[in-house]
ChimeraX commands (.cxc) that place a marker at each C-alpha (Angstrom):
marker #1 position 13.59,178.86,4.30 radius 0.5
marker #1 position 14.10,176.24,1.83 radius 0.5
marker #1 position 17.06,177.97,0.45 radius 0.5
marker #1 position 18.78,178.13,3.66 radius 0.5
marker #1 position 18.17,174.53,4.55 radius 0.5
marker #1 position 19.45,173.29,1.33 radius 0.5
marker #1 position 22.54,175.58,1.36 radius 0.5
marker #1 position 23.13,174.49,4.91 radius 0.5
marker #1 position 22.85,170.65,4.10 radius 0.5
marker #1 position 25.15,170.92,1.03 radius 0.5
marker #1 position 27.85,172.89,3.20 radius 0.5
marker #1 position 27.62,170.34,5.94 radius 0.5
marker #1 position 28.10,167.47,3.43 radius 0.5
marker #1 position 31.29,168.74,1.92 radius 0.5
marker #1 position 33.84,167.24,4.41 radius 0.5
marker #1 position 32.26,163.86,3.83 radius 0.5
marker #1 position 33.60,163.99,0.28 radius 0.5
marker #1 position 37.18,162.64,0.80 radius 0.5
marker #1 position 39.55,163.07,-2.15 radius 0.5
marker #1 position 36.78,165.01,-4.03 radius 0.5
marker #1 position 35.65,168.62,-4.47 radius 0.5
marker #1 position 33.20,170.96,-3.18 radius 0.5
marker #1 position 32.62,174.52,-4.85 radius 0.5
marker #1 position 30.59,177.70,-4.40 radius 0.5
marker #1 position 30.18,180.29,-7.28 radius 0.5
marker #1 position 28.06,183.35,-7.49 radius 0.5
marker #1 position 27.22,186.48,-9.55 radius 0.5
marker #1 position 25.31,189.54,-8.45 radius 0.5
marker #1 position 21.81,187.50,-8.34 radius 0.5
marker #1 position 22.66,183.95,-8.06 radius 0.5
marker #1 position 24.35,181.25,-5.94 radius 0.5
marker #1 position 25.44,177.85,-6.81 radius 0.5
marker #1 position 26.81,175.00,-4.33 radius 0.5
marker #1 position 28.12,171.88,-5.82 radius 0.5
marker #1 position 30.10,168.68,-4.83 radius 0.5
marker #1 position 31.71,165.85,-6.73 radius 0.5
marker #1 position 32.48,162.45,-5.33 radius 0.5
marker #1 position 34.94,160.32,-7.28 radius 0.5
marker #1 position 33.53,156.69,-7.38 radius 0.5
marker #1 position 36.38,155.12,-9.28 radius 0.5
marker #1 position 39.72,155.56,-10.96 radius 0.5
marker #1 position 41.54,153.33,-13.46 radius 0.5
marker #1 position 43.86,152.64,-16.28 radius 0.5
marker #1 position 43.14,151.04,-19.69 radius 0.5
marker #1 position 45.81,148.66,-21.21 radius 0.5
marker #1 position 47.11,151.54,-23.25 radius 0.5
marker #1 position 47.70,153.88,-20.41 radius 0.5
marker #1 position 44.57,156.09,-20.73 radius 0.5
marker #1 position 43.02,156.98,-17.45 radius 0.5
marker #1 position 39.41,156.90,-16.46 radius 0.5
marker #1 position 37.54,158.64,-13.72 radius 0.5
marker #1 position 33.78,158.47,-12.56 radius 0.5
marker #1 position 32.03,160.98,-10.44 radius 0.5
marker #1 position 28.80,161.39,-8.65 radius 0.5
marker #1 position 27.67,165.04,-8.71 radius 0.5
marker #1 position 25.25,167.20,-6.64 radius 0.5
marker #1 position 24.35,170.70,-7.39 radius 0.5
marker #1 position 22.05,173.41,-5.97 radius 0.5
marker #1 position 21.48,176.59,-7.92 radius 0.5
marker #1 position 19.23,179.57,-6.52 radius 0.5
marker #1 position 18.51,181.84,-9.46 radius 0.5
marker #1 position 17.63,185.29,-8.17 radius 0.5
marker #1 position 16.81,187.31,-11.21 radius 0.5
marker #1 position 15.56,185.48,-14.28 radius 0.5
marker #1 position 12.30,184.29,-15.88 radius 0.5
marker #1 position 11.89,181.80,-13.07 radius 0.5
marker #1 position 12.97,184.44,-10.43 radius 0.5
marker #1 position 13.48,183.11,-6.98 radius 0.5
marker #1 position 13.21,179.40,-7.96 radius 0.5
marker #1 position 15.61,176.44,-6.86 radius 0.5
marker #1 position 17.19,173.97,-9.15 radius 0.5
marker #1 position 18.69,170.63,-7.70 radius 0.5
marker #1 position 20.81,168.39,-10.05 radius 0.5
marker #1 position 22.16,164.93,-9.16 radius 0.5
marker #1 position 24.13,162.98,-11.64 radius 0.5
marker #1 position 26.81,160.58,-12.77 radius 0.5
marker #1 position 29.78,161.28,-15.12 radius 0.5
marker #1 position 32.31,159.02,-16.62 radius 0.5
marker #1 position 35.47,160.73,-17.86 radius 0.5
marker #1 position 38.49,159.59,-19.83 radius 0.5
marker #1 position 41.63,160.71,-21.76 radius 0.5
marker #1 position 41.87,160.32,-25.46 radius 0.5
marker #1 position 44.86,158.20,-26.78 radius 0.5
marker #1 position 48.22,159.58,-25.67 radius 0.5
marker #1 position 46.71,163.02,-25.52 radius 0.5
marker #1 position 46.38,163.16,-21.71 radius 0.5
marker #1 position 45.83,167.04,-21.61 radius 0.5
marker #1 position 42.19,166.58,-22.95 radius 0.5
marker #1 position 39.66,164.73,-20.81 radius 0.5
marker #1 position 36.24,163.98,-22.21 radius 0.5
marker #1 position 33.09,162.86,-20.27 radius 0.5
marker #1 position 29.63,161.43,-20.73 radius 0.5
marker #1 position 27.01,161.92,-18.02 radius 0.5
marker #1 position 23.47,161.57,-17.05 radius 0.5
marker #1 position 21.54,163.71,-14.33 radius 0.5
marker #1 position 18.39,164.49,-12.84 radius 0.5
marker #1 position 17.35,168.05,-12.93 radius 0.5
marker #1 position 14.52,169.10,-10.46 radius 0.5
marker #1 position 12.93,172.39,-10.27 radius 0.5
marker #1 position 9.45,173.26,-8.67 radius 0.5
marker #1 position 7.09,171.20,-10.90 radius 0.5
marker #1 position 9.59,170.03,-13.15 radius 0.5
marker #1 position 11.93,166.80,-13.62 radius 0.5
marker #1 position 14.42,166.23,-16.61 radius 0.5
marker #1 position 16.84,163.67,-17.06 radius 0.5
marker #1 position 19.36,165.14,-19.40 radius 0.5
marker #1 position 22.38,163.44,-21.18 radius 0.5
marker #1 position 25.59,165.30,-21.61 radius 0.5
marker #1 position 29.13,165.75,-22.79 radius 0.5
marker #1 position 31.94,167.47,-21.09 radius 0.5
marker #1 position 35.34,168.49,-21.96 radius 0.5
marker #1 position 38.39,169.81,-19.93 radius 0.5
marker #1 position 41.76,170.68,-21.31 radius 0.5
marker #1 position 44.94,171.47,-19.27 radius 0.5
marker #1 position 46.59,174.37,-21.09 radius 0.5
marker #1 position 50.30,173.61,-21.58 radius 0.5
marker #1 position 51.60,176.48,-19.44 radius 0.5
marker #1 position 53.82,176.69,-16.30 radius 0.5
marker #1 position 50.71,177.80,-14.11 radius 0.5
marker #1 position 47.85,174.97,-13.87 radius 0.5
marker #1 position 45.09,176.55,-16.06 radius 0.5
marker #1 position 42.23,174.30,-17.41 radius 0.5
marker #1 position 39.49,175.25,-19.82 radius 0.5
marker #1 position 36.25,173.55,-19.49 radius 0.5
marker #1 position 32.96,173.08,-21.31 radius 0.5
marker #1 position 29.82,171.05,-20.96 radius 0.5
marker #1 position 26.55,170.56,-22.72 radius 0.5
marker #1 position 23.45,168.63,-21.36 radius 0.5
marker #1 position 20.04,168.18,-23.21 radius 0.5
marker #1 position 16.79,166.31,-22.59 radius 0.5
marker #1 position 14.22,166.06,-25.38 radius 0.5
marker #1 position 10.45,165.61,-24.25 radius 0.5
marker #1 position 10.58,161.79,-23.57 radius 0.5
marker #1 position 13.14,162.44,-20.81 radius 0.5
marker #1 position 11.22,165.34,-19.11 radius 0.5
marker #1 position 8.43,164.81,-16.69 radius 0.5
marker #1 position 5.88,166.90,-14.72 radius 0.5
marker #1 position 5.14,170.27,-16.42 radius 0.5
marker #1 position 8.34,170.05,-18.53 radius 0.5
marker #1 position 8.80,169.70,-22.14 radius 0.5
marker #1 position 12.49,170.03,-22.67 radius 0.5
marker #1 position 15.85,170.76,-21.10 radius 0.5
marker #1 position 19.13,172.43,-22.54 radius 0.5
marker #1 position 22.21,173.67,-20.44 radius 0.5
marker #1 position 25.78,174.59,-21.50 radius 0.5
marker #1 position 28.74,175.92,-19.56 radius 0.5
marker #1 position 32.12,177.08,-20.38 radius 0.5
marker #1 position 34.85,178.61,-18.29 radius 0.5
marker #1 position 38.59,178.80,-17.12 radius 0.5
marker #1 position 40.02,177.54,-14.06 radius 0.5
marker #1 position 43.50,177.89,-12.25 radius 0.5
marker #1 position 44.69,175.81,-9.26 radius 0.5
marker #1 position 46.23,178.38,-7.00 radius 0.5
marker #1 position 47.31,176.10,-4.29 radius 0.5
marker #1 position 47.19,172.31,-4.26 radius 0.5
marker #1 position 43.78,171.95,-2.50 radius 0.5
marker #1 position 41.93,175.00,-4.01 radius 0.5
marker #1 position 41.30,176.70,-7.31 radius 0.5
marker #1 position 39.57,179.89,-8.66 radius 0.5
marker #1 position 37.43,179.77,-11.67 radius 0.5
marker #1 position 35.06,181.76,-13.84 radius 0.5
marker #1 position 32.60,181.24,-16.62 radius 0.5
marker #1 position 29.37,181.35,-18.25 radius 0.5
marker #1 position 26.21,179.15,-17.95 radius 0.5
marker #1 position 22.89,178.96,-19.52 radius 0.5
marker #1 position 20.06,176.77,-18.32 radius 0.5
marker #1 position 16.82,176.58,-20.18 radius 0.5
marker #1 position 13.82,174.79,-18.89 radius 0.5
marker #1 position 11.11,174.14,-21.39 radius 0.5
marker #1 position 7.72,173.86,-20.05 radius 0.5
marker #1 position 4.38,172.63,-21.74 radius 0.5
marker #1 position 3.22,176.54,-21.91 radius 0.5
marker #1 position 6.76,177.78,-23.07 radius 0.5
marker #1 position 10.50,178.14,-22.47 radius 0.5
marker #1 position 11.92,179.59,-19.43 radius 0.5
marker #1 position 15.38,180.69,-18.97 radius 0.5
marker #1 position 16.32,179.58,-15.63 radius 0.5
marker #1 position 19.75,180.89,-15.52 radius 0.5
marker #1 position 21.78,182.94,-18.03 radius 0.5
marker #1 position 25.05,184.88,-16.94 radius 0.5
marker #1 position 28.74,185.07,-15.93 radius 0.5
marker #1 position 29.92,183.77,-12.45 radius 0.5
marker #1 position 33.12,183.50,-10.39 radius 0.5
marker #1 position 33.66,180.70,-7.75 radius 0.5
marker #1 position 36.10,178.68,-5.65 radius 0.5
marker #1 position 36.63,174.97,-5.60 radius 0.5
marker #1 position 38.13,173.04,-2.80 radius 0.5
marker #1 position 39.61,169.51,-3.10 radius 0.5
marker #1 position 39.22,167.15,-0.25 radius 0.5
marker link #1:1,2 radius 0.2
marker link #1:2,3 radius 0.2
marker link #1:3,4 radius 0.2
marker link #1:4,5 radius 0.2
marker link #1:5,6 radius 0.2
marker link #1:6,7 radius 0.2
marker link #1:7,8 radius 0.2
marker link #1:8,9 radius 0.2
marker link #1:9,10 radius 0.2
marker link #1:10,11 radius 0.2
marker link #1:11,12 radius 0.2
marker link #1:12,13 radius 0.2
marker link #1:13,14 radius 0.2
marker link #1:14,15 radius 0.2
marker link #1:15,16 radius 0.2
marker link #1:16,17 radius 0.2
marker link #1:17,18 radius 0.2
marker link #1:18,19 radius 0.2
marker link #1:19,20 radius 0.2
marker link #1:20,21 radius 0.2
marker link #1:21,22 radius 0.2
marker link #1:22,23 radius 0.2
marker link #1:23,24 radius 0.2
marker link #1:24,25 radius 0.2
marker link #1:25,26 radius 0.2
marker link #1:26,27 radius 0.2
marker link #1:27,28 radius 0.2
marker link #1:28,29 radius 0.2
marker link #1:29,30 radius 0.2
marker link #1:30,31 radius 0.2
marker link #1:31,32 radius 0.2
marker link #1:32,33 radius 0.2
marker link #1:33,34 radius 0.2
marker link #1:34,35 radius 0.2
marker link #1:35,36 radius 0.2
marker link #1:36,37 radius 0.2
marker link #1:37,38 radius 0.2
marker link #1:38,39 radius 0.2
marker link #1:39,40 radius 0.2
marker link #1:40,41 radius 0.2
marker link #1:41,42 radius 0.2
marker link #1:42,43 radius 0.2
marker link #1:43,44 radius 0.2
marker link #1:44,45 radius 0.2
marker link #1:45,46 radius 0.2
marker link #1:46,47 radius 0.2
marker link #1:47,48 radius 0.2
marker link #1:48,49 radius 0.2
marker link #1:49,50 radius 0.2
marker link #1:50,51 radius 0.2
marker link #1:51,52 radius 0.2
marker link #1:52,53 radius 0.2
marker link #1:53,54 radius 0.2
marker link #1:54,55 radius 0.2
marker link #1:55,56 radius 0.2
marker link #1:56,57 radius 0.2
marker link #1:57,58 radius 0.2
marker link #1:58,59 radius 0.2
marker link #1:59,60 radius 0.2
marker link #1:60,61 radius 0.2
marker link #1:61,62 radius 0.2
marker link #1:62,63 radius 0.2
marker link #1:63,64 radius 0.2
marker link #1:64,65 radius 0.2
marker link #1:65,66 radius 0.2
marker link #1:66,67 radius 0.2
marker link #1:67,68 radius 0.2
marker link #1:68,69 radius 0.2
marker link #1:69,70 radius 0.2
marker link #1:70,71 radius 0.2
marker link #1:71,72 radius 0.2
marker link #1:72,73 radius 0.2
marker link #1:73,74 radius 0.2
marker link #1:74,75 radius 0.2
marker link #1:75,76 radius 0.2
marker link #1:76,77 radius 0.2
marker link #1:77,78 radius 0.2
marker link #1:78,79 radius 0.2
marker link #1:79,80 radius 0.2
marker link #1:80,81 radius 0.2
marker link #1:81,82 radius 0.2
marker link #1:82,83 radius 0.2
marker link #1:83,84 radius 0.2
marker link #1:84,85 radius 0.2
marker link #1:85,86 radius 0.2
marker link #1:86,87 radius 0.2
marker link #1:87,88 radius 0.2
marker link #1:88,89 radius 0.2
marker link #1:89,90 radius 0.2
marker link #1:90,91 radius 0.2
marker link #1:91,92 radius 0.2
marker link #1:92,93 radius 0.2
marker link #1:93,94 radius 0.2
marker link #1:94,95 radius 0.2
marker link #1:95,96 radius 0.2
marker link #1:96,97 radius 0.2
marker link #1:97,98 radius 0.2
marker link #1:98,99 radius 0.2
marker link #1:99,100 radius 0.2
marker link #1:100,101 radius 0.2
marker link #1:101,102 radius 0.2
marker link #1:102,103 radius 0.2
marker link #1:103,104 radius 0.2
marker link #1:104,105 radius 0.2
marker link #1:105,106 radius 0.2
marker link #1:106,107 radius 0.2
marker link #1:107,108 radius 0.2
marker link #1:108,109 radius 0.2
marker link #1:109,110 radius 0.2
marker link #1:110,111 radius 0.2
marker link #1:111,112 radius 0.2
marker link #1:112,113 radius 0.2
marker link #1:113,114 radius 0.2
marker link #1:114,115 radius 0.2
marker link #1:115,116 radius 0.2
marker link #1:116,117 radius 0.2
marker link #1:117,118 radius 0.2
marker link #1:118,119 radius 0.2
marker link #1:119,120 radius 0.2
marker link #1:120,121 radius 0.2
marker link #1:121,122 radius 0.2
marker link #1:122,123 radius 0.2
marker link #1:123,124 radius 0.2
marker link #1:124,125 radius 0.2
marker link #1:125,126 radius 0.2
marker link #1:126,127 radius 0.2
marker link #1:127,128 radius 0.2
marker link #1:128,129 radius 0.2
marker link #1:129,130 radius 0.2
marker link #1:130,131 radius 0.2
marker link #1:131,132 radius 0.2
marker link #1:132,133 radius 0.2
marker link #1:133,134 radius 0.2
marker link #1:134,135 radius 0.2
marker link #1:135,136 radius 0.2
marker link #1:136,137 radius 0.2
marker link #1:137,138 radius 0.2
marker link #1:138,139 radius 0.2
marker link #1:139,140 radius 0.2
marker link #1:140,141 radius 0.2
marker link #1:141,142 radius 0.2
marker link #1:142,143 radius 0.2
marker link #1:143,144 radius 0.2
marker link #1:144,145 radius 0.2
marker link #1:145,146 radius 0.2
marker link #1:146,147 radius 0.2
marker link #1:147,148 radius 0.2
marker link #1:148,149 radius 0.2
marker link #1:149,150 radius 0.2
marker link #1:150,151 radius 0.2
marker link #1:151,152 radius 0.2
marker link #1:152,153 radius 0.2
marker link #1:153,154 radius 0.2
marker link #1:154,155 radius 0.2
marker link #1:155,156 radius 0.2
marker link #1:156,157 radius 0.2
marker link #1:157,158 radius 0.2
marker link #1:158,159 radius 0.2
marker link #1:159,160 radius 0.2
marker link #1:160,161 radius 0.2
marker link #1:161,162 radius 0.2
marker link #1:162,163 radius 0.2
marker link #1:163,164 radius 0.2
marker link #1:164,165 radius 0.2
marker link #1:165,166 radius 0.2
marker link #1:166,167 radius 0.2
marker link #1:167,168 radius 0.2
marker link #1:168,169 radius 0.2
marker link #1:169,170 radius 0.2
marker link #1:170,171 radius 0.2
marker link #1:171,172 radius 0.2
marker link #1:172,173 radius 0.2
marker link #1:173,174 radius 0.2
marker link #1:174,175 radius 0.2
marker link #1:175,176 radius 0.2
marker link #1:176,177 radius 0.2
marker link #1:177,178 radius 0.2
marker link #1:178,179 radius 0.2
marker link #1:179,180 radius 0.2
marker link #1:180,181 radius 0.2
marker link #1:181,182 radius 0.2
marker link #1:182,183 radius 0.2
marker link #1:183,184 radius 0.2
marker link #1:184,185 radius 0.2
marker link #1:185,186 radius 0.2
marker link #1:186,187 radius 0.2
marker link #1:187,188 radius 0.2
marker link #1:188,189 radius 0.2
view
């Protein structure tokens, strides 16, 4: 019941994210729904651009060490280009990651690289971690990484695929919340 309520709420909120994105991805056991809201956009004196985002993500993991659990993540990400190299966008983020009796506040790094080909293709990667002082409840640590490839097939939608691994460390041991390949679609509003 909770899963249906959370999925319905996130889907209903997607149209409110003007000039931003909503996405859904899945594999044979898991489903993830996410949205990004761009809070700011600017240029530095030397032409480098910056973008800031609020993120919300819900992941239902159907087959893992935490089978049937829900994971909600809410965060902030600041991104920018490096020098005149505008194809690479780096980011620094913070988020709250909430599971059943688990709360972590991991810090992270992201990278997106626009491949120099005629068709818009982007490679992406992210890594988030929280040591024991940033984990509350029954938790003891948090590690997550993702990497993937995305292609914008039309101006307001793209297809993507990738791999994600999310480890929740509890006081009584490590649990792999999610570990696997996925495919998805992202819509831009």
